C-alpha positions in Angstrom: 124.8 -97.9 118.1 125.2 -94.1 118.2 124.3 -92.1 115.2 125.2 -88.3 114.4 122.7 -85.8 115.7 120.9 -85.6 112.4 118.3 -88.1 111.2 116.1 -88.9 108.2 113.5 -91.7 107.6 112.5 -93.5 104.4 109.1 -95.4 103.8 110.4 -98.8 103.8 107.1 -100.6 104.4 104.5 -101.8 101.6 102.3 -98.8 102.0 102.6 -96.3 99.1 101.5 -92.6 99.9 99.0 -91.1 97.2 100.8 -89.8 94.0 99.6 -86.3 94.0 101.2 -83.2 92.6 99.4 -80.6 94.8 96.1 -79.3 95.0 95.2 -79.3 91.4 95.0 -83.3 91.2 94.1 -83.9 95.0 90.8 -85.7 94.0 91.8 -87.1 90.8 92.5 -90.7 91.7 89.5 -91.1 93.9 87.1 -89.6 91.3 88.4 -92.2 88.8 88.4 -95.2 91.0 85.8 -94.5 93.8 83.6 -91.6 92.5 80.6 -92.4 94.9 82.6 -92.9 98.0 81.9 -90.2 100.7 84.6 -87.3 100.9 82.9 -85.2 103.3 80.3 -85.4 105.8 78.7 -81.8 106.1 76.0 -79.7 107.7 74.0 -80.5 111.0 72.2 -83.1 109.2 75.5 -84.9 108.2 74.9 -85.1 104.5 77.4 -87.3 102.6 79.1 -85.6 99.7 81.0 -87.9 97.3 84.3 -87.4 95.5 82.6 -87.0 92.3 80.3 -84.4 93.8 83.0 -82.5 95.5 85.1 -82.4 92.4 82.3 -81.1 90.3 81.6 -78.4 92.7 85.3 -77.4 92.7 85.3 -77.4 88.8 82.4 -75.3 88.8 83.9 -72.6 91.1 87.1 -73.0 88.9 85.1 -72.1 85.7 83.4 -69.2 87.3 86.5 -67.8 88.7 88.3 -68.2 85.4 85.8 -65.8 83.9 86.5 -62.9 86.4 89.7 -61.7 84.8 92.0 -63.2 87.3 95.2 -64.5 86.1 97.2 -67.7 87.0 99.2 -66.8 90.1 97.0 -64.1 91.3 96.1 -64.3 95.1 92.8 -64.5 96.6 91.8 -64.5 100.2 89.5 -67.2 101.8 87.4 -66.3 104.8 85.4 -69.3 105.9 85.0 -71.7 108.8 85.4 -75.5 108.4 82.4 -75.9 106.1 81.8 -77.4 102.5 82.3 -73.8 101.2 85.9 -73.8 102.5 86.9 -77.1 100.8 85.1 -76.1 97.5 86.5 -72.7 97.3 90.2 -73.8 98.1 90.2 -76.7 95.5 88.0 -74.5 92.9 90.6 -71.5 93.2 93.6 -74.0 92.9 92.1 -75.6 89.7 91.8 -72.1 88.3 95.5 -71.5 88.9 95.1 -69.0 91.8 97.0 -68.9 95.0 94.7 -69.1 98.1 95.3 -67.5 101.4 93.1 -68.8 104.1 92.3 -66.3 106.9 90.9 -66.5 110.3 87.3 -65.2 110.1 87.6 -64.2 113.7 90.2 -61.6 113.2 89.2 -57.9 113.6 88.8 -56.0 110.4 92.0 -54.1 110.8 93.9 -57.1 111.1 92.2 -58.8 108.1 92.7 -55.7 106.1 96.4 -55.5 107.0 97.1 -59.1 105.9 95.0 -58.8 102.6 96.9 -55.5 101.9 100.4 -57.0 102.5 99.5 -60.1 100.5 98.0 -58.0 97.5 95.1 -60.3 97.4 92.7 -59.2 94.4 89.4 -60.6 96.1 88.1 -62.7 99.2 86.1 -65.6 98.9 83.5 -65.5 101.8 81.7 -68.4 103.4 78.5 -68.3 105.2 78.3 -66.8 108.7 81.4 -64.5 108.3 81.1 -61.0 109.5 80.5 -57.9 107.4 84.1 -56.9 108.0 85.1 -53.7 105.9 88.0 -55.2 103.6 90.0 -53.4 101.2 89.3 -55.8 98.4 86.0 -57.2 96.8 84.2 -59.9 98.7 82.7 -62.6 96.9 80.2 -64.7 98.7 80.2 -68.4 98.1 77.6 -70.9 99.2 77.3 -74.8 98.6 73.8 -76.3 98.9 73.7 -79.8 99.8 70.4 -81.7 100.2 69.7 -84.8 102.0 69.0 -86.3 98.6 72.7 -85.9 97.7 72.1 -83.0 95.2 74.5 -80.2 95.4 74.8 -76.7 93.9 77.3 -73.8 94.3 76.7 -70.1 94.1 79.3 -67.4 93.6 78.7 -63.7 93.5 81.8 -62.2 91.9 82.8 -58.8 90.2 85.7 -56.8 89.4 88.9 -57.6 90.9 91.3 -54.5 91.0 95.0 -54.8 91.0 96.3 -54.3 94.7 99.9 -53.6 95.6 101.5 -56.1 97.8 103.8 -59.2 97.6 101.6 -60.9 95.2 104.0 -60.1 92.3 106.5 -62.6 94.1 104.0 -65.5 93.6 103.4 -67.6 90.6 101.2 -70.4 89.4 103.6 -73.0 91.0 102.3 -71.5 94.4 99.2 -73.1 96.0 98.8 -71.5 99.3 99.8 -68.5 101.3 99.5 -69.2 105.1 100.0 -66.9 107.9 102.0 -67.9 110.9 100.3 -67.5 114.2 100.7 -64.3 116.0 99.5 -60.8 116.0 99.4 -58.6 112.9 102.9 -57.2 113.5 104.3 -60.6 114.1 102.4 -62.7 111.6 104.6 -63.8 108.5 103.3 -64.8 105.2 104.4 -68.3 104.2 104.0 -69.4 100.3 103.8 -73.0 99.7 104.0 -74.5 96.4 102.1 -77.2 94.9 105.2 -79.4 95.3 105.5 -78.5 99.1 101.9 -79.4 99.5 102.3 -82.8 97.6 105.3 -83.6 99.9 103.5 -82.6 103.0 100.4 -84.8 102.2 102.4 -87.8 101.1 104.7 -87.8 104.3 101.6 -87.5 106.5 99.7 -90.3 104.8 103.0 -92.4 104.8 103.5 -92.0 108.5 99.9 -93.0 109.5 99.2 -95.2 106.4 95.9 -93.4 105.7 93.6 -95.0 103.1 90.0 -95.3 102.1 89.2 -97.2 105.2 89.9 -94.1 107.4 87.8 -91.3 108.5 88.2 -88.2 110.9 86.4 -85.4 112.4 87.7 -81.9 111.7 88.7 -80.5 115.0 91.2 -77.6 114.2 90.5 -74.8 111.6 91.7 -75.1 108.2 93.4 -71.6 108.2 96.1 -73.1 110.0 98.5 -75.7 108.6 97.7 -78.6 111.3 94.1 -78.8 110.4 94.5 -78.1 106.7 97.2 -80.6 106.0 96.7 -83.3 108.7 93.0 -83.6 108.7 91.7 -82.2 105.5 94.2 -82.7 102.5 95.8 -86.0 103.7 92.4 -87.4 104.2 91.0 -86.5 100.8 94.2 -87.5 98.9 94.2 -91.0 100.4 90.5 -91.6 99.8 89.4 -91.1 103.2 86.5 -89.2 104.8 86.2 -86.0 106.8 83.2 -85.0 108.9 82.7 -81.1 109.2 81.0 -80.3 112.5 77.9 -78.2 112.4 78.5 -74.5 111.7 82.1 -75.5 111.0 83.4 -75.4 114.4 84.8 -78.1 117.0 82.3 -78.7 119.7 83.4 -81.0 122.7 79.7 -81.6 123.3 79.0 -83.3 120.0 82.4 -84.5 119.3 82.0 -88.3 120.2 78.5 -88.3 118.3 80.4 -86.8 115.2 83.2 -89.5 115.5 80.4 -92.2 115.6 78.6 -90.7 112.7 81.4 -90.7 110.4 83.0 -94.1 111.8 86.2 -92.2 112.7 89.5 -94.1 112.8 91.6 -91.3 114.0 91.6 -87.6 114.9 94.4 -84.9 115.4 94.3 -81.9 118.0 96.3 -79.8 120.0 97.0 -80.6 123.7 94.4 -78.2 124.9 91.7 -80.0 123.1 92.9 -83.3 124.3 92.9 -82.1 127.9 89.3 -80.8 127.3 88.2 -84.2 125.9 89.9 -86.1 128.7 88.4 -83.8 131.4 84.9 -84.6 129.9 85.4 -88.0 129.3 83.8 -89.4 132.4 80.6 -87.8 131.4 80.8 -87.9 127.5 83.2 -90.7 126.2 81.0 -93.5 125.2 83.3 -96.1 126.5 82.7 -99.6 124.9 80.3 -98.1 122.4 82.9 -95.8 121.1 84.2 -96.3 117.5 87.5 -98.2 117.9 90.5 -95.9 117.0 93.7 -96.8 115.2 95.6 -93.9 116.8 95.2 -90.4 118.1 97.6 -87.6 117.1 98.7 -84.5 119.0 100.6 -81.6 117.5 100.9 -77.7 118.0 102.4 -77.7 121.5 104.1 -80.0 124.2 101.9 -82.8 125.6 103.0 -83.9 129.1 103.3 -87.6 129.5 100.8 -88.0 132.2 98.1 -86.5 129.9 99.4 -88.9 127.2 99.2 -91.9 129.3 95.6 -90.9 130.6 94.5 -90.4 126.9 95.8 -93.7 125.8 94.1 -95.6 128.8 90.8 -93.7 128.2 90.6 -93.9 124.5 92.2 -97.4 124.0 94.5 -96.1 121.2 98.2 -95.1 120.8 98.7 -91.4 121.2 101.2 -90.3 118.8 103.0 -86.9 119.3 104.1 -84.9 116.1 106.0 -81.8 115.5 105.6 -79.3 112.6 105.2 -75.5 111.5 103.7 -73.4 108.9 107.1 -73.0 107.1 107.6 -76.8 106.8 104.1 -77.3 105.4 103.2 -78.7 108.8 104.7 -81.9 109.8 108.5 -82.4 110.5 108.5 -85.4 112.7 106.2 -87.9 114.3 106.1 -90.9 116.5 105.4 -93.8 114.2 102.6 -96.3 114.2 103.3 -98.9 117.0 104.0 -101.6 114.4 106.5 -99.4 112.7 108.6 -98.5 115.5 109.0 -97.6 119.2 106.8 -94.9 120.9 108.9 -92.9 123.0 106.8 -90.7 125.5 108.2 -87.2 125.9 109.6 -87.2 122.2 107.8 -85.9 119.1 109.2 -89.0 117.1 111.3 -89.3 114.1 111.7 -87.0 110.8 109.2 -87.7 108.3 110.2 -87.4 104.6 113.1 -85.0 105.4 116.0 -84.2 107.7 116.5 -82.9 111.2 119.6 -81.7 112.8 120.5 -80.1 116.1 122.8 -76.9 115.7 124.6 -74.9 118.4 125.0 -71.2 118.6 127.9 -71.4 116.3 126.1 -73.1 113.6 127.8 -76.6 114.3 125.9 -79.8 114.7 125.5 -81.0 118.2 126.1 -84.5 119.3 123.5 -87.0 120.2 121.8 -85.9 123.4 123.0 -82.3 123.3 120.4 -79.5 123.2 120.5 -76.9 120.4 118.3 -75.2 117.8 116.2 -77.7 115.6 116.8 -77.2 111.9 114.7 -79.0 109.4 115.3 -79.7 105.8 113.2 -81.3 103.0 110.8 -80.9 100.0 108.1 -79.6 102.1 110.1 -76.6 103.5 109.1 -73.2 102.1 111.5 -70.9 100.2 111.1 -67.9 102.5 109.0 -64.9 103.6 107.9 -62.7 100.7 108.6 -59.0 101.2 110.7 -59.9 104.2 114.4 -60.3 103.3 116.0 -59.9 106.6 113.5 -62.7 108.0 114.1 -65.0 105.1 117.8 -64.6 105.3 117.7 -65.3 109.0 115.2 -68.1 108.9 116.2 -70.1 105.7 119.8 -71.0 105.5 120.9 -73.1 102.5 117.7 -74.7 102.2 117.5 -75.5 106.1 114.7 -74.1 108.1 115.7 -72.7 111.4 112.7 -73.5 113.6 113.5 -71.4 116.8 112.8 -74.3 118.7 115.2 -76.0 121.2 115.6 -79.9 121.2 117.8 -82.8 121.1 118.0 -86.0 119.1 118.6 -89.5 120.7 120.6 -92.5 119.4 117.6 -93.8 117.5 116.9 -90.3 115.7 113.8 -89.4 117.8 113.5 -85.7 118.8 112.6 -84.3 122.1 111.7 -80.7 122.3 112.8 -78.6 125.2 111.6 -75.2 124.7 111.3 -72.2 122.4 114.4 -69.8 122.1 112.5 -66.6 122.1 110.4 -67.8 125.3 113.6 -68.5 127.6 113.6 -66.9 130.9 116.9 -65.6 132.1 117.1 -65.5 135.9 120.4 -64.3 137.3 122.3 -65.8 134.4 120.4 -69.0 134.5 118.5 -69.9 131.3 114.9 -71.4 132.1 112.6 -73.1 129.7 109.0 -72.2 130.5 107.9 -75.3 128.7 109.8 -77.4 131.0 108.5 -75.9 134.0 104.9 -76.1 132.5 105.4 -79.7 132.0 106.1 -80.2 135.6 103.2 -78.1 136.9 100.9 -79.9 134.6 101.9 -83.3 136.3 100.8 -81.9 139.8 97.7 -83.6 140.9 94.7 -81.3 140.6 96.5 -78.8 138.0 94.7 -78.9 134.6 96.6 -76.2 132.7 99.6 -74.1 133.3 101.5 -71.1 131.9 104.9 -69.8 132.8 106.4 -66.5 132.1 108.9 -63.9 133.0 108.5 -60.9 135.3 111.2 -58.3 135.6 113.3 -58.1 138.6 115.9 -55.4 139.6 118.1 -58.0 141.1 118.2 -61.0 138.8 116.8 -59.4 135.6 113.9 -61.8 135.4 111.9 -64.0 137.8 109.8 -67.0 137.0 106.0 -66.6 137.4 103.3 -69.0 136.7 99.4 -69.0 136.3 97.6 -72.2 136.7 94.2 -73.6 136.3 92.9 -76.1 138.7 90.7 -78.8 137.6 87.0 -78.6 138.5 86.5 -80.0 142.0 90.0 -80.0 143.2 91.2 -77.5 145.9 94.8 -77.8 145.5 96.5 -74.4 146.1 99.6 -72.3 145.4 101.6 -73.8 148.6 100.9 -77.4 147.6 101.7 -76.8 143.8 105.2 -75.2 144.7 105.8 -77.8 147.1 105.5 -80.3 144.2 107.7 -78.2 142.1 110.5 -78.0 144.6 110.8 -81.9 144.5 111.2 -82.0 140.8 112.9 -78.7 139.5 116.2 -76.7 140.3 115.7 -74.1 143.0 116.2 -71.4 140.2 113.4 -73.0 138.1 110.7 -72.9 140.7 108.2 -70.2 140.2 108.8 -67.1 142.5 105.2 -66.2 142.0 102.2 -68.6 141.4 98.6 -67.7 140.8 95.6 -69.9 140.4 93.4 -68.5 137.7 90.1 -69.2 136.1 91.4 -69.8 132.5 94.3 -69.2 130.2 94.2 -67.4 126.9 94.7 -69.5 123.7 95.3 -68.5 120.0 93.0 -69.4 117.2 95.5 -72.3 116.4 95.0 -73.8 119.8 98.3 -73.0 121.3 98.9 -71.0 124.6 98.9 -67.3 123.7 102.0 -66.2 125.7 101.7 -62.5 124.8 98.1 -62.4 126.2 99.4 -64.3 129.3 102.0 -61.9 130.0 99.7 -58.9 129.4 97.0 -60.4 131.8 99.0 -61.9 134.5 102.6 -60.2 134.5 101.2 -57.4 137.0 
């Protein structure tokens, strides 16, 4: 039976997500009921850190921060890789009533300074192995010592915290986080998320995948973005699971399967680029029958072509569940369900999880089933706006709805299929072309590992379609063969006018294709 092009899903099964109110009580139930269960596996020696131990460290940091003169609702930055220091600093600052802004440690000093200044952060908690960048506010080094015997200790060097102008005055102790959207300094936006936003997101993720104390995962993606933070770290800790933090806090394809085995992982989440990397290396590195059985594998952050999805499922012996989310929605908006909870539809990103999705045309009217339009999202995990940016807030947040900027359509079962990004559309002689669609076709060509499609200016058509592709190691497929493959599957105006085989494509820290860098590098 057909339904309107809007959908919502309620958790109707027996699983109940963890009852948390935000970062403040994230660990409380586990500390009461399972204090000695492992929460984290850390360092190269893979030492276990229990829920009780993690909570004690967070309380210690909260106590120290409470004596610095910072008030509830004050903002602090957090510069750290995916190490124990990140988790302890995040939870400790939250327990002290502070608002935490995780930042990418790899950003150049001017970008870090610009973000901290715009926020009005009063200090920065700094983990190990972070560069000595010159910052506009005090650096407070934080270290966690974990021995093989299980003893733990924390040190925090702190001093004064001057008042700094910025948008921090728009924050309160109801806020838990400020995350920065992906992009360069001039395009990145600040997104404040309340404890209620955080709790809703965690509950939706846990309910979708029925996460519990029997689950464990490896942290693949950085915690300074919402994907790694919410899906891998916070949902796991709230549900009583365990997270292994790779050595030095960074993903390594070479140690990934050893890490998965070490933590007895039941699932993991990553962006398509990492899935492609693991698949390409699987013949040499995937342990096969000796691998830890997985309940599911999750993909989010960019479109995953169906050929890769099928290959991943065959190789890893687990369902691949595609999800969709963004920073402004506290990560997850939709996801494919577990196989026992609903149909898996390759090419879709599943059904809404804990909120609503509707498809809207250019006039603001809801589109019928199957008709493409802009994806709008609504629910308790959606942020309130962008502090210090009234115009951006007014455009993006409309009567409680989040305008995502993504194009898509809902089917009769309420499953969302994404077709592109509005700002990425290429206009060739009046025809609108989705680069994501062309990339999906290119990625399906035998021998092609990755593809990026972009516009190049043209005096006659306005824009033409160009593509840069990476060929799999050992394959000799060339531009002529790739274009022949495209002509059989694309409209004539969608076929790239120019195609170049390149050694590698640039990616953002979040793991998505860096389209600006692609244009700068290849649109010559």
